[in-house]
C-alpha positions in Angstrom: -8.5 13.7 -9.7 -5.4 15.2 -8.5 -6.1 13.8 -5.3 -5.9 10.4 -6.5 -3.0 11.0 -8.8 -0.9 12.3 -5.8 -2.1 9.3 -3.8 -0.8 7.0 -6.4 2.7 8.9 -6.9 2.9 8.3 -3.5 2.0 4.5 -3.2 4.4 4.0 -6.5 7.3 6.3 -4.9 7.0 4.4 -1.1 6.8 1.1 -2.7 9.8 1.4 -5.0 11.8 2.9 -2.0 10.7 0.3 0.8 11.6 -2.6 -2.1 15.6 -0.7 -2.3 15.4 -0.3 1.5 14.5 -4.0 2.1 17.0 -5.4 -0.7 19.8 -3.0 0.3 18.9 -4.1 4.4 18.8 -7.6 3.3 21.8 -7.5 1.8 23.8 -5.6 4.6 22.4 -8.4 6.7 23.4 -11.3 4.8 27.0 -10.3 4.4 26.9 -9.5 8.3 25.4 -13.0 9.2 28.1 -14.6 6.7 30.8 -12.6 8.6 30.0 -14.0 12.1 29.5 -17.3 10.7 33.0 -17.6 9.8 33.8 -16.1 13.0 31.8 -18.7 14.9 33.4 -21.3 12.7 36.9 -19.8 13.1 36.6 -19.8 17.1 35.2 -22.8 17.2 38.0 -24.2 15.5 40.8 -22.5 17.4 39.4 -23.4 20.5 39.3 -27.2 19.5 43.0 -27.0 18.5 43.6 -25.4 21.9 41.9 -28.5 23.5 43.9 -30.9 21.5 47.6 -31.8 22.4 49.9 -30.7 19.8 50.9 -33.5 17.3 49.7 -36.4 19.4 45.8 -36.1 18.5 45.5 -37.0 22.3 43.2 -34.8 24.5 43.7 -33.8 28.0 40.4 -33.2 30.1 41.9 -31.0 32.8 41.5 -31.7 36.2 40.8 -35.2 35.1 41.2 -38.1 37.9 41.3 -35.3 40.9 43.6 -33.0 39.2 46.8 -33.1 36.7 50.0 -32.0 37.3 50.4 -28.6 36.1 47.1 -27.2 37.7 46.8 -23.9 39.0 46.5 -24.0 42.6 43.7 -22.8 44.5 41.4 -23.2 41.5 38.9 -25.3 41.3 39.4 -28.7 39.8 38.7 -28.7 35.9 38.9 -25.1 36.1 41.1 -22.4 34.0 41.4 -19.0 35.2 40.6 -17.1 31.8 42.8 -19.1 29.7 45.7 -16.7 30.4 47.8 -17.7 33.3 50.4 -20.3 33.2 51.2 -22.1 36.8 54.6 -21.7 38.3 57.2 -24.3 36.9 56.4 -23.9 33.4 53.7 -26.6 34.0 51.2 -27.4 30.8 48.1 -25.5 30.6 45.8 -27.1 33.1 46.3 -30.2 30.9 45.4 -29.1 28.1 47.6 -28.1 24.7 50.1 -25.4 24.9 47.6 -22.9 23.1 45.2 -21.5 25.7 41.4 -20.6 24.2 41.0 -17.2 22.8 40.3 -14.5 25.5 37.2 -13.4 23.9 35.3 -16.6 24.1 33.4 -18.7 26.7 34.0 -22.2 26.1 34.4 -25.7 27.4 35.4 -29.6 26.5 33.9 -32.6 27.5 35.4 -36.1 26.9 33.6 -39.3 26.5 34.0 -42.8 25.9 32.8 -44.5 22.7 29.3 -44.9 24.3 29.1 -41.4 24.8 29.4 -41.5 28.4 31.5 -38.7 30.1 34.9 -39.4 31.2 36.9 -37.4 33.9 36.2 -33.5 34.5 35.3 -31.2 31.9 38.0 -28.5 30.6 36.1 -25.4 31.3 36.6 -21.2 31.9 33.3 -21.6 33.8 32.8 -22.7 37.5 29.4 -24.5 36.2 27.9 -27.5 38.4 27.9 -31.0 37.2 23.9 -31.1 36.1 24.6 -28.3 33.5 27.8 -30.2 31.2 25.4 -32.8 31.8 22.5 -31.2 30.0 25.4 -29.9 27.5 26.5 -33.2 26.7 23.1 -34.9 26.5 21.8 -32.3 24.2 24.8 -32.6 21.6 24.6 -36.5 21.5 21.1 -36.3 21.1 21.7 -33.6 18.0 23.4 -36.5 16.6 25.5 -34.1 14.4 29.1 -33.6 14.5 28.5 -29.9 14.6 25.6 -28.1 15.6 23.8 -25.1 18.2 21.4 -25.1 21.2 20.3 -22.9 23.7 20.9 -23.7 27.4 20.3 -21.8 30.4 19.5 -18.7 28.0 22.3 -18.4 26.2 23.2 -19.8 22.9 25.8 -22.8 22.5 27.8 -24.0 19.5 29.6 -27.6 19.5 31.5 -29.3 17.8 32.6 -33.2 18.0 36.0 -34.5 17.5 36.8 -38.5 17.5 39.8 -39.3 20.2 41.7 -42.7 20.7 39.2 -43.6 23.5 36.3 -42.0 22.4 34.9 -38.7 21.6 35.5 -35.0 22.6 33.3 -32.2 22.3 34.1 -28.3 22.3 31.4 -25.8 23.4 31.6 -22.2 22.3 29.0 -19.6 23.7 27.9 -17.6 20.5 25.5 -15.6 22.9 26.8 -12.1 21.7 27.3 -13.1 18.0 23.8 -14.2 17.8 22.6 -10.7 20.1 24.7 -8.8 17.1 22.4 -10.1 14.3 19.3 -10.0 16.5 19.9 -6.0 17.2 20.7 -5.7 13.6 17.5 -6.7 12.9 15.6 -4.6 15.6 18.0 -1.7 14.2 16.9 -2.0 10.7 13.3 -2.4 11.4 13.3 1.1 13.5 15.4 2.8 10.8 13.4 1.1 8.2 9.8 2.7 10.0 11.5 5.9 10.6 12.7 6.2 7.1 9.3 5.4 5.7 7.4 7.9 7.7 9.8 10.6 6.6 9.9 9.8 3.0 6.1 9.9 3.1 6.1 13.1 4.2 8.4 14.6 1.9 7.3 12.6 -1.0 4.1 14.1 0.0 5.5 17.5 -0.4 7.2 17.1 -3.4 3.9 15.6 -4.7 1.9 18.2 -3.9 4.6 20.6 -5.3 5.0 18.5 -8.8 1.4 18.3 -9.1 0.6 21.9 -8.6 1.4 23.3 -11.9 -0.3 20.6 -13.4 -3.7 21.6 -11.9 -2.9 25.2 -12.1 -2.6 24.3 -16.2 -5.6 22.1 -15.9 -7.6 24.7 -14.0 -6.6 27.5 -16.6 -7.5 25.4 -19.7 -11.1 25.0 -17.8 -11.5 28.1 -17.4 -10.4 29.1 -21.1 -12.8 26.7 -22.4 -15.4 28.3 -20.3 -14.6 32.1 -20.8 -14.2 30.9 -24.8 -17.7 29.3 -24.9 -19.3 32.4 -23.1 -17.6 34.4 -25.1 -19.0 32.8 -28.6 -22.4 32.6 -26.9 -23.7 35.8 -27.1 -22.7 36.4 -30.5 -24.2 32.9 -31.2 -27.2 34.2 -29.6 -27.5 37.3 -31.8 -27.0 35.8 -34.9 -30.1 33.3 -33.8 -32.2 36.0 -32.9 -31.7 38.1 -35.8 -32.0 35.0 -38.1 -35.4 34.5 -36.8 -36.6 38.0 -37.4 -35.1 37.6 -40.7 -37.4 34.5 -41.4 -40.3 35.9 -39.5 -40.9 38.2 -42.4 -40.0 36.7 -45.8 -42.0 39.1 -47.8 -39.4 42.2 -46.8 -36.6 43.3 -49.1 -33.6 42.7 -48.1 -33.1 46.8 -47.9 -35.9 46.7 -45.2 -34.0 43.8 -43.6 -30.7 45.3 -43.8 -30.5 46.5 -40.2 -31.1 42.6 -39.1 -28.3 41.8 -41.6 -25.7 44.2 -40.1 -26.2 42.8 -36.5 -25.4 39.3 -38.1 -22.3 40.5 -40.1 -20.8 42.4 -37.2 -21.3 39.2 -34.8 -19.8 37.3 -37.4 -16.8 39.3 -37.5 -16.6 39.5 -34.1 -16.3 35.6 -33.6 -13.9 35.5 -36.6 -12.0 37.9 -34.8 -11.9 36.0 -31.6 -11.1 32.4 -33.3 -8.4 34.2 -35.3 -7.0 35.5 -31.7 -7.0 31.8 -30.2 -5.4 30.3 -33.1 -3.1 32.7 -32.9 -2.4 32.4 -29.1 -2.5 28.5 -29.7 0.0 28.5 -32.6 2.8 30.5 -30.4 2.1 28.2 -27.2 3.1 25.2 -29.7 5.9 27.4 -30.8 4.6 26.7 -34.6 4.3 29.9 -35.8 8.0 29.9 -37.7 8.4 33.8 -37.7 11.8 35.1 -39.1 13.7 36.9 -36.2 16.3 39.6 -37.5 17.8 42.9 -36.4 15.5 45.6 -37.0 15.1 49.4 -36.3 12.3 49.4 -33.4 12.7 53.1 -32.9 11.0 53.4 -36.7 8.6 50.7 -36.1 7.3 52.3 -33.0 6.8 55.5 -34.6 4.9 54.1 -37.4 2.5 52.5 -34.9 2.1 55.9 -33.3 1.3 57.5 -36.6 -1.6 54.6 -37.4 -3.0 55.1 -34.1 -3.2 59.2 -34.2 -6.4 59.3 -35.5 -7.8 57.0 -32.9 -6.4 58.6 -30.2 -7.6 62.1 -31.5 -11.3 60.9 -31.8 -11.2 59.7 -28.0 -10.1 63.2 -27.0 -6.9 61.7 -25.6 -3.5 63.6 -25.3 -0.1 61.8 -26.5 2.8 62.3 -25.6 6.1 60.1 -26.7 9.7 60.3 -26.3 11.7 57.8 -28.5 15.4 57.3 -28.7 16.8 57.1 -32.2 17.9 54.2 -34.2 17.0 51.5 -31.6 17.9 47.9 -32.7 16.7 44.8 -31.4 16.7 41.4 -32.6 13.5 39.8 -33.6 10.2 40.0 -35.8 9.3 43.4 -36.6 5.3 42.8 -37.0 5.3 41.0 -34.0 7.0 43.8 -32.1 4.5 46.7 -33.8 1.3 44.3 -33.0 2.6 44.3 -29.2 3.1 48.3 -29.4 -0.5 48.4 -31.1 -2.5 46.3 -28.5 -0.7 48.1 -25.4 -1.3 51.7 -27.2 -5.7 50.4 -28.2 -5.4 49.1 -24.3 -4.1 52.6 -23.0 -6.3 54.7 -25.0 -9.4 52.2 -24.4 -9.2 52.5 -20.5 -8.1 56.5 -20.3 -11.0 58.6 -19.7 -11.8 61.8 -22.1 -8.6 64.6 -21.3 -6.6 62.2 -19.9 -3.3 61.4 -21.3 -0.8 58.4 -22.6 2.9 58.5 -22.5 5.2 56.5 -24.4 8.5 56.0 -23.8 11.4 53.9 -25.8 14.8 54.0 -24.6 18.0 52.0 -24.1 18.6 50.9 -20.7 22.2 49.1 -20.1 22.3 46.2 -22.6 17.9 45.9 -23.2 15.7 48.2 -24.9 12.7 49.7 -22.5 9.1 50.5 -24.0 6.9 51.7 -21.8 3.1 52.8 -22.2 1.6 54.6 -19.6 -2.0 56.1 -19.2 -4.2 58.3 -16.5 -7.3 56.7 -15.6 -8.1 54.4 -12.6 -5.2 52.3 -12.7 -5.1 48.6 -11.8 -5.4 47.4 -8.7 -2.5 44.8 -7.0 -4.8 41.7 -7.1 -5.0 42.3 -10.8 -1.6 42.7 -11.9 -0.5 39.6 -11.9 -3.6 38.4 -13.7 -4.6 40.9 -16.2 -2.3 38.5 -19.1 -4.6 35.7 -18.7 -6.6 34.7 -21.1 -10.2 36.3 -21.0 -9.0 38.2 -17.9 -10.7 41.5 -17.1 -10.8 43.8 -14.4 -14.2 45.4 -15.4 -16.3 42.8 -17.7 -18.8 45.3 -18.1 -16.8 47.9 -19.6 -14.7 45.5 -21.7 -17.9 44.7 -23.6 -18.8 48.2 -24.1 -15.2 48.8 -25.7 -15.6 45.4 -27.5 -12.7 43.6 -26.2 -12.5 39.5 -25.2 -9.6 40.2 -22.6 -7.0 38.2 -25.6 -4.8 41.3 -26.0 -2.5 41.3 -23.2 -1.9 37.5 -23.4 -1.0 38.1 -27.1 1.1 40.5 -26.3 3.0 38.5 -23.4 3.1 35.4 -25.5 5.0 37.7 -28.4 7.3 39.2 -26.0 8.3 36.3 -23.3 7.5 33.1 -25.7 8.7 34.4 -29.2 11.5 37.0 -28.1 12.4 35.8 -24.4 11.9 39.0 -23.1 9.9 40.6 -20.4 6.2 42.0 -19.9 4.9 43.5 -16.7 2.9 46.2 -15.4 3.0 48.6 -12.5 -0.3 51.1 -11.4 -0.8 53.6 -8.8 -4.9 52.9 -8.2 -7.0 56.2 -9.4 -3.6 57.6 -10.8 -2.2 55.5 -13.8 -1.0 52.3 -15.0 2.2 51.8 -17.0 3.0 48.2 -19.1 7.0 47.7 -19.8 8.5 45.9 -22.5 12.1 44.7 -22.3 14.0 43.6 -25.3 17.4 42.5 -25.8 
């Protein structure tokens, strides 16, 4: 069940994060795509203006009719050296306009007549053969658009068509690098997205396991609690049922003659009543429904009163009791509940102290807190039990606990009173084979 819950948590988490990543990447890509398209349009416009004669609307195809005045000496006809140099004598830029094409762009221009037949030599920054220019022109003409894009010889080109007095001027711009930026961005987003999903999967799985662990522990404790409570109730119910059968099998006997069986029934009924009362008390404290009134009270007097109450029981068990109580110590809480805690700890200490053993109680001020300790000699508590002795129905020695008449709820009740109702601390320390000590720390 918890594995399915964890898997559902992982699926929901990964789907949510994936959608968020997809939206984020799509937004970034869209913004960059629009920026690249704007840059391409801007560059294409600048190059078109550069190929136009300023102010006249006429166009000059560099190197037309065997080369024009102002051409660059030693350069091939129709070729411009990087678009940055001017020939000596102040001639025009390869029969182009006064503004050369941008340095960062690779472009060329082809002029045609009204029938889209090439006229003159293309003005270009490239030394390409005539077939390349012819293919570029034919591709642009076949698209029948004023602007568009196509792929030629492994490069991506954008073109724009402008009308002229004698026909048309087609300007071509290499946009391969811009397209690579967008393509690389898709690859990077894909790799980063997959890597992040893998990392997020293991991270989410780790935190999902940590998040579900307390729930699973609580569920397991609840199951154990129900099983233990059922087991504890089963024994007295079986005794009551058996004794009732005995009574019914002898209907002619008087009550006096059957008193033994009736006493057994009454004894087990009282045990069940105490068990259910303790369980109800624990439930009320867990739900914070007790509504106990807290006020400052003299804890020294409260502890002394419990000792006086327990003296007869301690004497009957042949156990020595020593106590050291600092007078007039005051704490804020409920005196009846604290008395119940002291009673539980003393009763527990007496039960697990052998004949001629010793129980020691100490109550002192420690810094700003009050520290109560109850120590008993005896077998002590093994280290593996120290963290669990405050669990409900938990007993280190089940057979002995049953003989003592305990259910394993006393320490659980004491812990709830101290830690939930009074925000204090209850813990235990032990030396196996020597003693065990329970500490109560209150403010």
